[in-house]
N, C-alpha and C positions, 0 to 999 in steps of 0.2 A: 349802523355805520361800519364800513369795512375797515379792518385793522390788519396790518402785517404782524406776523409773529416771528419769534426768533428762528423758527424752522423755515421761513421764507415764503410759505404759502399764505395767501390772503385768507382771513377768517371773517365771519360775520354771524349775526344772530340768525337763528332758524325761525323765520316768521315771528309770530307772537309768542313762541315758546321761550323758556329760559335758557335754551340750549345754544351753544356756539359751535360752529362747524368750519372746517376748511372747505374752500370752494371746490377742491378736487377730493373725491372720496374713492374708496375701493369697494367694488361689489364682488361677492364671492360665488356668484352663480356658476362660473366655470371652474372654480377652485375646489368646490365641495363634492363633486361627483364625477365619475369616470366618463360619462356620456353627456355631451351638451351640443347645441346646434351652432356654436361659433365655428367659422371656417378655420381649419387647422388646429382644432382643439386637441386632437390626438397627438399631433406633433409637439404642441406646447407641453403636454404631459410626458413626452418622450415614451408614450405608450406604457408608462409605469402606473398601473392601476390599483395595486394593492392599497388597502386603506392606510396602512402605516406610511407607505411611500407618498400617498397624496397628502396626508397630514404634514409630513415633513416639507413637501413642496409648498403647501399653503403657508406654513410658518415662515418659509424662506421669503415668499412674496410679501407677507405681512411685515417681516423684519425690514425689507427694503422700502416698502411703502412708508413705514414709520420713519426710517432714516431720511426719507425724502420730504417728510413733513406732513404726510396725510394723517388726518385725525378723525375722519368719518369712515365707518365700516358698515357694510350692508349685507345682511344674510336673509335666510328664510327657512322655514321648516322643511320645505321640499327641495332644498339645495343639497341633498345627500347628507354629507357630514359637515356642512359649512358652519352651522352653529357650534358644533362640538369642536371643530378645528379652531374657530375664532375664540371660543371660550377657553380652550386649553392654552392658546397662545397668550391671551390676556393674563391668565394666571401664571404661566411660566415666566413671563417677562415682567411680572409684578406691576402691570399697568394700572394706575389708580382709576377709579370709576369716573372721576371728573377730568381725567387727562385726555379723553377722547369721547366721541359720540357714536353710539351703536344703534342701528335700526334693524329690525327683523320683521317677518311677515308670517301670517297664518292663513289657512284656507286651502292649501294643497298638501297632500301627503306624497312623499317620495315612495314610488312603487317599483323602481327598476331593480331592486335587490342587487345593486352594484354591478349590473350587467349593461354593457353598451348597446347590445342589440335587443333590449327589452321591447316588447310590443307597446307597453304603456310605461312611461317614465314618471308620471305624476298624475294624481287624481284629485280633482277639484270638488270641494264641498264647503259652501259658505253657511253652514248651519251653526246655531248656538252650541250644539254639542261638540262640533269640531273646534270651535273657539275655546270652549272650556277644557277640551283635551289638550290643545296645542299651547295655550298660554302658559300653563305650568311647565311644559316641556321646554319652551324657550327660556323661561326663568331659570330652570335647572342648569341649562347650558351656559347662559350669559350672566346670570346673577344681577348684581347691582349695576352692571354696565349697560343693561338694556334700557335705552332712553326713548325709542320710538317704536311703536307696534302698529303694523299696517295690515289692512285687508289685502291679500295677495290677488292681484288682477281682478279687482271688482269690475263688474260689467252691468249694464242695464238689464241684460238678459238673465243674469244670475238672481236678480231680485234682492240682493243682499241689502241694498240701501232702503228697502221697504220692510225689512224684518225687524220689528220692534224689539224682540228678545235679543237679537244680536247687537243692535244699537245700544240698548240699555246695558248689556254686558260690557261693551266697549267703554261706555261712560263710567262704569264702575272701575275699570282698569285705569282710565284716565284720572280718576279721583285719587289713585295711589301716587300720582306724579309722573306717569309715563305719557308722553305725547302720543296722540292717536292719529293715524293717517290711513291712506289707501294707495295702492299702486293701480294704475289703469293701463290697459293695452287694447289693441284692436282699432278698427276704423271708426268706432264710436267712442274712443277714449275721451275726447273733448266733451261730449254729451254726458258721459258718466261723471267726469270731474265736476262739471257745472251742477249736476244734480246733487252731488255729494256736498257741495258748499252751501246747500240750502237745508241740509239735515240738522235738525235741532233735537236735543234731548234735555228735558227739564228747563226749557226756555233759553238754552244757549247753544251755539254752534258746536258740533261735535268734533269735526276734523281739523286738526292743526297742520297737517302735512299731506302733500300729494307727491307721488313718484310717478312720472310719466315718461313715455318714450318721446324723445326729441332728437333728431339728427338732421343733417342737411337734405336727406331724402324724405323724411317724414316730419312735417311741420304743422300737422293739423290741429294740435292742441295749443299752439303758441298763444293765440288770443286769450283763451280761458286761463292759461297759466299766468299770463301777464296780469290779468284782472285779479286773479287769486293772490298773487304777490302783493299787489296794491292793498288788498284787504287783510293782509297779515298772515296768509298761509305760507308755510315753508315749502319750497319747491325743490325737488330732487329730479335730476334728469338721468334716465337710464338708456342703455343701448345707443349711446352716442356714436359708436362705430358700426351700428347696424349689424351686429353679430358678425363682424368681419367683412361685411360687404364694402365698407369704406376703408379698406386696407389694400396693400399690395397683393394680398392673397386672392382678391376677387378677379378671376380670369373669365368670368361668364361673358360670352359674346355680346349679349344684350346690354351689358354694362360698359362695353368698351368705350363708347363715346364719352360717357360721364367720367370714366376713369382717366381718360386722356385730358379732359378739362381739369380735373382735380390735380393731376400730376403737373400740368403746366402752371397752375396757380401756386401749388406748393413750391415748385422750383423758383417761381418769381419772388416769393417772400422768404425763401431759404429754409424750408422745412420739409417734412414728409407728409404724405397723404393722411396718415393716421393723426399726426399732430395738428394738421390743418382742420380736420373734422372735430377734434377735441377742442381746439381753440375757438372754433365757431360756436360750439355749445357754451363755452366759458364767456364768450362775448355777450351772451344774453344776461343783462344785468338783473333781470327778474329771477334768474336761476340761482339758488343758494348753493347747491352742491351738484357737480357734474361727476357721475360715477365712471371710473376707469374699470374695465374688466380685465386688467392685466392678469396673465396666468403664469408669467415667469418674472423673476427679479429684473431682468433686462427690460422687459416691457414696462414694468413699474417706473424704472428710471426714465425711460423714454417718454412715457405719458406725462410725467411731471413737467417735462420740457414745454408742454403745450401752454402752461400757465404764463410763460414769458413771451408768447407770440401775440402780436397785435394784428387784429383783423381790420384792415382799412376799408374804405368805401368801395374801392374797386373789387376787392375780394368778396365783400358782402354781396355786391350785385352779381358777381359770377356764381356764387353759391346758391343764391335764391333761385336761379334758373334751373338748378339741378333737382329741385323738389319733384317727387313723384305723386301721382294720385294716391290718396290714402288706401283705397281698396286694393290698388295694384301693389303697393308696398307690403301690406299685410298678407296678401296672397303669396307674394314671393317669399316672405319670411316663413310662412307655413310649409313651404317646400324644402327648407333647409334640412339637411340630414344630420341626425345625431351621430357624433363621432367622438 
């Protein structure tokens, strides 16, 4: 059952877990490293890339998100300093472990060495050795605050869902009280998620949570996510602004028609393109948490405004027509530049 809290954001239980979450969360993918693929990332960081500057910037956004009522925070081992920044913020602000919900992910190693122009920014490996290496590292940074641990970008091709040693190790971690999940990406993300919900260890379903890409351009996982929600799986939505493509910053000629439609509909209901896109994600009742990728305090304030926007039937029908073919969406995403 959904419940309002004193901070104003709706909260709910996260699937069948014991955890409670705010419907809007903060993802640290763009806050933890100097290079990322979001449009305008360099400008958001004011091109201040030293680790101590980025830590201060992340703390400022976390402070604002907290003040706005956000109580779910998402990181990953490969997000540069994200876990360290989040952990140091939780400690310095004396945030109790039960005052918020924190998720992180394993399976990628950050390899950019704090360089924006690195040839390789992260390296994927879904082996049990990588899991056994990264789980203690995440625990060291996040301590008792770590509530959800996910396979980072699980795919059918990686074979991780068939690796008995990995699944048994995840079950061991789950037995300590941490919810286990996976994030999915790519044109086969729906297939990967459906396969994951069949995985059993010791006679019981393993995965409690899934984090998937959903936005008004990429809706391919919608059906499986709705079914998973009904079955008690916690649902987290990422990339709801399509890495900046669903913002005023997207001036690509091929997006012009969609941008004009978005702008007209946003004006009709009295909001911005960005908040229209976020509100569309929040309108999915099967979604427990919609992640904001705010990189500045001002963006955090603005994003929270999406929680008060109502998506009516006219807006829904307009937005449905904007969806792209999944292969096209992911091919476009793969061409975004690190900045």
